C-alpha positions in Angstrom: -0.2 -0.3 -0.1 2.7 2.2 0.9 4.6 1.5 -2.5 1.1 2.1 -4.6 1.0 5.6 -2.4 3.9 6.8 -3.1 3.5 5.8 -6.9 0.7 7.9 -6.8 2.3 10.9 -5.2 4.9 10.6 -7.6 2.6 10.4 -10.6 0.6 13.6 -9.1 4.0 15.4 -8.7 5.3 15.1 -12.4 1.8 15.8 -13.8 2.0 19.0 -11.7 5.1 19.5 -13.0 4.4 19.1 -16.4 1.4 21.5 -16.3 3.8 24.2 -14.5 5.8 23.8 -17.4 3.6 24.1 -20.1 1.4 26.5 -18.9 4.5 29.0 -17.7 7.0 28.4 -20.9 5.1 31.6 -22.7 4.8 29.5 -25.9 2.4 30.5 -28.8 -1.1 28.6 -28.5 -1.5 25.3 -29.5 -3.0 22.2 -28.3 -2.8 21.1 -24.9 0.4 18.4 -24.6 0.0 15.3 -22.8 3.1 14.2 -20.4 5.9 12.2 -22.1 3.8 11.9 -25.6 3.1 15.7 -26.2 0.9 16.5 -29.3 0.9 12.8 -30.5 -2.7 12.3 -30.3 -3.3 15.2 -32.2 -1.7 14.2 -35.0 -3.7 11.7 -36.8 -1.7 8.4 -38.0 -4.0 8.2 -40.9 -3.4 11.8 -42.3 -0.5 13.3 -39.8 -0.2 16.2 -42.7 -3.8 17.1 -42.8 -3.5 16.8 -38.7 -0.7 20.1 -39.0 -3.5 21.8 -41.5 -5.6 21.8 -39.2 -3.8 22.5 -36.3 -2.7 25.7 -38.4 -6.0 26.7 -39.1 -7.4 26.7 -35.3 -4.8 28.4 -33.7 -3.0 30.5 -36.2 -0.5 31.2 -38.4 2.2 30.4 -35.4 1.5 27.8 -33.0 3.2 25.2 -30.7 3.2 21.2 -31.2 5.0 19.1 -28.6 7.1 16.6 -29.8 7.2 14.6 -26.8 8.4 16.9 -23.8 9.7 19.2 -26.5 7.9 22.2 -27.7 8.1 22.9 -31.5 6.7 26.2 -33.2 4.5 25.5 -36.2 4.9 28.2 -38.6 2.3 28.4 -41.4 1.2 31.2 -44.2 3.2 33.5 -46.7 4.1 36.4 -44.2 5.2 34.3 -41.4 7.4 32.6 -43.5 8.4 36.3 -45.1 9.0 37.2 -41.7 11.2 34.8 -40.1 13.1 33.6 -43.3 13.6 36.9 -45.2 13.1 39.7 -42.1 14.8 37.8 -40.0 17.1 35.6 -42.1 20.2 35.6 -39.5 18.3 34.2 -36.4 16.9 31.4 -38.2 19.6 29.9 -40.2 20.5 27.5 -37.8 19.4 23.8 -38.1 20.4 21.2 -36.0 24.1 21.4 -34.9 26.9 19.1 -33.9 26.5 16.8 -30.6 27.9 13.7 -29.5 26.8 9.9 -28.9 24.8 10.7 -26.1 22.2 12.6 -28.5 21.2 9.6 -29.9 18.8 9.1 -26.9 17.3 12.5 -27.8 17.4 12.2 -31.7 14.6 13.6 -33.7 14.6 11.4 -36.4 15.4 14.0 -39.6 17.0 12.7 -43.3 20.3 14.8 -41.5 20.1 12.8 -38.0 19.4 9.6 -39.2 23.2 10.7 -41.6 24.9 11.1 -37.6 23.3 7.7 -36.1 24.3 5.5 -39.3 27.6 7.1 -40.4 29.2 7.4 -37.8 29.6 10.6 -35.9 32.2 12.7 -36.3 32.1 16.3 -34.2 34.1 17.7 -37.0 31.5 16.7 -39.7 29.6 19.8 -41.5 27.2 18.6 -43.9 25.7 20.9 -46.3 21.9 20.9 -44.3 23.6 21.9 -41.3 24.1 25.4 -40.4 24.7 25.6 -36.8 28.6 26.8 -37.0 30.1 28.5 -39.9 31.8 25.3 -41.4 28.8 24.0 -43.2 27.8 27.3 -44.5 31.3 27.1 -46.2 30.1 23.5 -47.8 27.6 24.8 -48.8 28.7 27.5 -50.6 31.2 25.6 -51.8 29.0 23.3 -53.7 26.9 25.7 -55.2 29.7 27.5 -56.8 31.2 23.6 -57.7 27.5 22.9 -59.0 27.5 26.1 -61.1 31.1 25.7 -62.3 29.6 22.1 -63.8 26.7 23.8 -65.9 23.7 24.1 -63.5 21.9 26.7 -64.5 24.5 27.1 -67.9 23.8 25.7 -71.4 26.2 23.1 -70.6 23.6 20.9 -68.4 20.7 22.2 -70.4 21.9 19.6 -73.2 23.3 17.0 -71.4 19.5 16.6 -69.7 18.2 15.9 -73.1 20.5 13.4 -73.7 19.3 11.7 -70.2 16.1 12.1 -71.4 17.0 9.7 -74.8 18.0 6.9 -72.5 14.7 7.1 -70.4 12.6 7.2 -73.9 14.7 4.1 -75.2 14.5 2.5 -71.9 10.1 3.1 -71.9 10.1 1.6 -75.7 11.7 -1.6 -74.1 9.2 -1.8 -71.6 6.6 -1.6 -73.7 8.1 -4.4 -75.3 8.1 -6.2 -72.4 4.8 -5.4 -70.3 2.5 -5.1 -73.7 2.9 -1.2 -73.6 1.9 -0.7 -69.6 4.6 1.4 -68.0 5.5 1.1 -64.3 7.5 5.1 -64.3 8.8 4.9 -60.7 12.3 3.5 -61.3 12.9 4.7 -64.8 12.1 8.5 -63.9 14.4 8.2 -60.4 17.1 6.7 -62.7 17.0 9.5 -65.4 17.1 12.1 -62.6 19.4 10.2 -60.3 22.1 10.6 -63.4 21.9 13.9 -64.0 22.8 14.1 -60.1 26.0 11.7 -60.9 27.1 13.1 -63.6 27.8 16.2 -61.3 29.1 14.4 -58.2 30.6 11.1 -59.7 31.8 12.1 -63.7 29.5 9.5 -65.1 26.0 8.0 -65.3 24.7 4.2 -64.6 22.9 2.0 -66.8 19.7 1.4 -65.5 19.8 -2.0 -64.6 22.8 -1.5 -62.8 22.3 -3.1 -59.2 24.5 -0.9 -57.4 22.7 1.7 -58.5 19.6 0.6 -57.6 21.1 0.0 -54.0 22.0 3.4 -53.4 18.3 4.7 -54.5 16.6 2.1 -52.1 18.7 3.3 -49.5 18.4 6.8 -49.3 14.4 6.4 -50.4 14.3 3.9 -47.1 15.5 7.1 -44.9 13.0 9.4 -46.7 9.8 7.0 -46.3 11.1 6.3 -42.4 11.1 9.9 -41.7 7.6 10.7 -41.4 5.8 6.9 -41.4 5.1 5.8 -37.8 8.1 3.5 -36.9 9.8 7.3 -37.4 7.4 9.3 -35.3 7.5 6.0 -32.6 11.2 6.9 -32.4 10.6 10.6 -32.2 8.7 10.2 -29.2 10.6 7.6 -27.3 14.2 7.2 -29.1 15.6 5.7 -26.2 13.5 2.7 -26.0 13.1 2.2 -29.7 17.0 3.0 -30.4 17.0 -1.0 -28.5 14.0 -2.6 -30.6 13.9 -4.1 -34.3 11.9 -2.3 -36.7 11.9 -0.7 -40.0 13.9 2.2 -38.4 17.0 -0.7 -37.4 16.9 -1.1 -41.6 16.8 2.4 -42.5 20.2 2.9 -39.9 21.5 -0.2 -41.4 20.8 0.6 -45.0 22.4 4.1 -44.2 25.3 2.5 -42.9 26.0 0.1 -46.8 26.1 3.3 -48.4 29.8 4.4 -47.0 31.8 1.8 -48.8 29.8 2.4 -52.0 30.8 6.2 -51.7 34.0 5.4 -50.4 34.7 3.5 -53.9 34.3 6.4 -55.6 36.3 8.6 -53.8 39.4 5.8 -54.0 38.5 5.8 -57.9 38.7 10.0 -58.4 41.7 10.0 -56.3 43.6 7.0 -58.3 42.1 8.9 -61.9 42.0 12.6 -61.2 44.3 15.6 -62.9 44.0 18.6 -60.0 44.7 20.9 -63.1 41.4 19.6 -65.1 38.3 18.9 -62.2 35.9 16.7 -63.4 32.9 16.8 -61.2 32.1 17.6 -57.9 34.4 15.4 -55.8 37.8 16.1 -57.8 36.9 19.7 -56.4 36.2 18.4 -53.3 39.5 16.3 -53.1 41.5 19.6 -54.1 39.9 21.6 -51.4 40.9 18.7 -48.9 44.6 19.2 -50.5 44.0 23.1 -49.2 41.9 23.1 -46.2 44.6 23.0 -43.2 42.0 23.5 -40.8 40.3 20.6 -41.1 36.7 21.6 -42.5 36.7 20.0 -45.7 37.6 15.5 -44.9 36.5 12.9 -46.8 34.2 12.6 -44.2 32.8 15.3 -44.7 32.9 14.2 -48.4 30.5 11.4 -47.6 27.9 13.5 -45.7 28.1 16.3 -48.3 27.4 13.4 -51.0 24.3 11.9 -49.9 22.9 15.4 -49.1 23.1 16.5 -52.7 21.9 13.3 -53.7 18.8 13.4 -51.2 17.9 16.6 -52.3 18.6 16.3 -56.1 16.8 13.5 -57.0 14.1 13.1 -54.2 11.9 15.8 -55.0 12.6 16.3 -59.0 11.8 12.1 -59.7 8.7 12.5 -57.2 7.4 15.8 -59.0 8.0 14.0 -62.2 5.6 11.1 -61.2 3.3 13.8 -60.2 3.3 15.0 -63.8 2.7 12.0 -65.4 -0.3 11.1 -63.6 -2.3 14.6 -63.6 -1.0 14.3 -67.5 -3.3 10.9 -67.5 -5.9 12.2 -64.8 -6.9 14.9 -66.7 -6.3 14.3 -70.2 -7.6 18.0 -71.4 -4.5 19.4 -70.0 -2.3 16.9 -71.8 -4.3 17.7 -75.0 -3.9 21.2 -75.1 -0.2 20.9 -73.9 0.9 19.0 -76.3 -0.4 21.1 -79.6 1.0 24.5 -77.9 4.7 22.5 -78.2 4.1 21.1 -81.2 3.9 25.0 -82.6 6.7 26.2 -80.3 9.0 23.5 -80.6 8.0 20.9 -82.9 9.0 17.1 -83.1 12.7 17.6 -84.8 14.6 19.5 -82.1 15.2 19.2 -78.4 13.3 21.8 -75.5 15.7 24.6 -74.4 15.3 26.4 -71.3 14.3 30.1 -73.4 11.2 28.0 -74.7 9.2 28.5 -71.5 8.2 32.2 -72.5 6.6 31.1 -75.8 4.8 28.4 -74.0 2.5 30.6 -71.4 -0.2 26.8 -71.0 2.8 24.5 -70.6 4.2 27.0 -68.1 1.5 27.3 -66.1 0.8 23.8 -66.4 4.5 23.0 -64.4 3.7 25.5 -62.2 0.5 23.9 -61.0 2.0 20.2 -60.9 4.1 21.3 -58.1 1.7 23.9 -56.4 -0.9 21.0 -56.4 1.4 17.6 -55.9 2.9 19.4 -52.8 5.7 16.9 -52.3 7.2 18.4 -49.7 4.4 19.5 -47.2 7.5 20.7 -44.6 10.5 22.5 -45.3 13.3 21.3 -43.4 13.2 22.8 -39.5 14.9 25.6 -38.2 15.7 27.0 -35.0 16.2 30.2 -33.9 19.7 31.7 -32.5 18.1 34.3 -30.3 14.4 35.0 -28.8 12.3 36.8 -31.3 8.6 37.1 -32.6 6.8 36.1 -35.5 3.4 37.7 -36.0 3.6 38.7 -32.7 4.0 35.7 -31.3 7.2 34.7 -28.9 9.5 32.2 -30.6 12.4 31.6 -27.8 15.6 30.0 -28.0 15.5 27.7 -25.1 17.6 24.7 -22.9 15.7 21.5 -24.6 15.3 17.8 -23.4 16.6 18.6 -19.8 13.5 17.0 -18.3 13.6 13.0 -18.2 17.3 13.4 -19.1 19.9 11.7 -17.1 22.2 14.2 -15.9 25.5 12.3 -17.1 24.4 12.9 -20.8 23.6 16.7 -20.0 27.5 17.4 -19.3 30.7 16.6 -20.6 34.2 15.7 -19.2 34.6 19.0 -17.8 31.0 19.1 -16.1 29.7 22.0 -18.4 26.9 21.5 -20.2 26.3 20.1 -23.5 26.6 22.4 -26.1 23.7 20.5 -28.2 21.5 21.2 -25.4 22.0 25.4 -25.9 19.4 25.0 -29.5 16.5 26.7 -29.8 13.0 25.8 -30.2 12.5 24.2 -33.5 10.1 25.7 -36.0 8.6 23.6 -38.8 7.6 25.8 -42.0 4.4 24.2 -43.1 4.8 24.9 -47.0 1.4 23.4 -47.8 -0.6 26.3 -46.3 1.2 28.7 -48.3 0.1 26.6 -51.6 -3.3 25.7 -50.8 -3.7 29.2 -49.7 -7.4 29.8 -50.0 -7.3 33.9 -50.7 -4.5 33.1 -53.0 -6.7 29.8 -55.9 -10.0 29.8 -56.7 -9.6 26.3 -56.1 -6.9 25.4 -53.5 -7.7 21.8 -53.6 -7.8 21.3 -57.1 -5.6 20.6 -60.1 -6.2 23.8 -62.4 -3.7 25.7 -64.7 -5.5 28.7 -64.7 -4.5 29.4 -61.4 -1.1 30.9 -63.9 -2.9 32.3 -66.1 -4.3 36.4 -66.5 -6.8 37.0 -68.4 -5.5 37.0 -72.1 -4.2 33.0 -71.3 -0.7 34.6 -70.7 1.5 33.1 -67.6 1.1 34.5 -64.4 4.0 34.7 -62.0 3.2 34.0 -58.4 6.3 34.6 -56.9 4.6 35.0 -53.0 2.2 31.9 -53.3 4.5 29.5 -55.2 7.6 28.7 -53.3 8.0 24.8 -53.2 11.5 25.6 -53.2 11.0 28.1 -49.7 12.4 31.8 -49.3 15.1 32.9 -47.6 19.2 32.1 -47.2 18.3 28.5 -46.2 16.0 28.1 -49.7 17.1 25.1 -51.6 20.6 25.3 -53.4 19.2 23.2 -56.4 16.4 25.4 -57.2 17.9 25.9 -60.7 19.2 22.4 -61.5 15.5 20.9 -60.4 13.6 23.9 -62.5 15.8 22.8 -65.2 15.2 19.2 -64.8 11.2 20.0 -64.5 10.5 21.7 -67.8 13.0 19.7 -70.2 12.0 16.3 -69.0 8.5 16.9 -68.7 8.6 18.2 -72.2 10.5 15.6 -73.8 8.6 12.8 -72.5 5.0 14.2 -72.7 5.3 15.9 -76.0 7.9 15.2 -78.0 7.8 11.4 -77.8 4.7 9.8 -76.0 1.1 10.3 -75.3 0.1 8.3 -71.7 -3.3 7.3 -71.2 -5.1 5.1 -68.0 -5.3 1.6 -68.5 -8.2 0.3 -69.8 -11.2 0.6 -67.1 -9.1 2.0 -64.5 -9.7 4.8 -62.9 -6.2 6.2 -61.7 -6.1 7.2 -57.6 -4.2 10.4 -56.5 -3.6 8.9 -53.2 -0.1 9.4 -51.5 2.7 7.9 -49.6 3.6 9.9 -46.9 7.3 10.2 -46.8 9.7 13.8 -46.4 8.7 14.0 -50.4 5.5 12.6 -50.7 4.7 10.3 -54.0 2.0 9.0 -55.7 0.9 5.3 -55.0 2.6 3.4 -57.5 0.5 3.1 -60.8 0.7 2.2 -64.2 0.1 3.3 -67.7 0.3 3.1 -71.4 3.2 5.5 -73.4 1.8 5.5 -77.0 4.7 7.0 -78.8 3.5 10.0 -81.2 
């Protein structure tokens, strides 16, 4: 009886402490968090992304969610994005920073965090997606400059993408023969887009039937699928417990570890074959920087991280957007029937498309923008953190010490007894991009596929920079925006208008249901590709 009474007393004490912490934290409004599990019950397992939207609609453009015991600020609406990431860009440039192996106990499951665990943490590692210190910013600047040097945004890459389009079209023709015209585009589109990044990073492409090539894609896809799956959410809420249990999260961690020898093999080949006076690709340029770098900010370990970041950012979103594009053309045949004649008139059937053709293809360009808006593949942009107390929409977003509750003291301090730097991080800010792409005040039919959203009364292309930001805005916007826009335009034109007409399977109605992942794709589908 005494033990039972003591347990009840401790539970009441913890509940009172939880209530005090929640009621006195001065955070923006949001659903009331439960002890230990936070707001998990407010985020439905069947429609987690829709749950975030409903929370935002109820509590406003800046609200609070608890992931476990840790508060996060949910940011919605263009004005909030602009105030935070443009007007206060220097405050919100931070993402997940450095840590120690002890951090595994409280690690939130994001893309870079999985890399942190599975590629074996080194305190000097600075991948592109982290900006908590100066070095990752240097890595980002280097990556942007190198990719630009090898053609991103230039005519040289504009000429190589159509070449990959031809390989893709040849593979589609082969599939047509093997499958009696019924095509599954999942792997073919991903192969083509990934090969563009391979050319920039490795200096060569892979054949579509290369086993290692497919394994690399499979490992990366596991990470994106896991990060927002139920397994990932359980890991977020109970990281210590889940790290000891089997499941898909362990499979993803193991698969990511297998990427390391694959990339090390590529780096070794580059070391043996490269000419420092004539760099061929990103790895060659990075190896040059390793030789120059006296402060060890450029290392082979960092190179592995950065390459994985480039592949994750450069293939996942573009390939899935193209899959949505093909599905929409089949689902809405009246749109495809208007796109093809416009392209025939401007480009014809003999030459490859150019980026300069965009100005003469207003309807097609509007369709591409509507595909990006309606597909809405990135519901959240990567989380940010404020490096000092600030306000957005007149609501406080603070820099506070997180995770101290329920975390053993032994992992909160370093060898000198000082509080670990990774505990001094701000509240995570979750930018809900979906709220802008489906803004009811900007789009007449936000939940329908409607290219007229980007056409004026004269059927000319209507630019909407303010309300179409699939690559986010500010200093931390997607560094691959130019490459992605080029790939989307050239692949779409080449596939849908120059080579094939896409039709649904006879008697079937294709679904617009999506997979749940960081970058959402349509569920696997079959379509007919009829040569033009």
